[in-house]
C-alpha positions, 0 to 999 in steps of 0.5 A: 696416492690418489687418496692423498691427492684427493684429500689435498684437493678437498682441503685446499678447495679454493686454491684448486678452483682458481687453478681450474679457472685459470687452466680453463681460461688459458685453453679458451684463449688458445681455442679462440686464437687457433679455431676462430682467429680471435673472432670469438673472444676467449672469455666467451669460450671460457663461459661456454666451457664452464657451463658445459662442465657444470652440466656434466658435473651435475649430471654425474652427481645428480646434484644441483651445484655442478662441479661443486657437488664433486668433492675435489671441486667443492671450492668452485662453489665458494669461488662462484658463490654470492659472496665473491661474486658480489665482491668482484662486481662491487670492486669492478664497479669502482673502476668506472669513470665518473665522467663517463657515467655523467655522459650517460645521463638521462639515457642511462636512467631511462634504460634502467626503468625500461629494462625492469618494466620490459623484462617484467612484462615479458615474464608476466606474458610468458607465465600467463601463456603457460597457464598462470593467472593469479597476480602473485604468481605472474608478478613473481615470474615476471620479476624473475625475468628481470633477474634471478635475485628480484624474483625470489625477493618479490615472491617472498614479499608477496607470499608466492609458493616455493614452486613459483619462486623456483620458476622465477629463479630459473627464468633469471638464470636463463636470462643471465646465461643467454646474456653471457653467451650472446653479448659478444656476438651482438655487440658490434651490431648494437654499437656496444663499443664504448662506456656510454653504450655499456651503461645503457646496455647494463641498464636494459639487461640488468642481470649483473653476472650476465652483463659482466660476463658478456662485457668481459668477453666483448671488451673488459674495459666496458665491464665497470660501466655495465656492472654499475647500472646492472647493479642499480637495476637489481635494486630498482627491480626489488623496489618496483616489482613487489609494489608498483608492478604488482599493483598494476598486474593485480589491476589487470588480472584481478 
């Protein structure tokens, strides 16, 4: 009986993954209502539960993809993979109102450049503090602090080692996770309650998955606006980090 169920789950992995996500969200909203009286959004609890499940899944199997390393949960790897993630982000961004985007105007553009540059500088300083001194490694890790996509793109363009590229990915993932979890808790303190502030926030933080997840846990109506600028952020980072920012880093650190 168990073998039949296991084979069925493996053969229908994507359907199983949707069911698991649905159950997780359902339980999260119950916990949000019963334990926190709605003060912590159900989506935030769902994100935390997902990270915990991924951790124990990876710990149990010794793998690198969390629950997806377990055969019956392999569909989660597809559902959470780059293809469906990017499709969801693009589809979500189409829900943004052009009028609201226009209202962001100059602050939205400034937030993009400020977000990329500040994240890059912080990443470079942290890498330097841990003993990296060559411009290529510093730039790659700095780019990873922008997003985990910009890091590998920059590292590949500059010829960084695989270890440094891996560190850049790790830096970006940490930023994404912290953004997902932290956004609902800081939203009311920074005025993150309208499309214009969501546009600026997406431009400053940049990590598309982190911003989308964090805004979904704050107010789902804000997701298209944050996702829009966060997507532009990734493209801008891929342009600036291996070129202008690398040249500046090389000038400073020789």
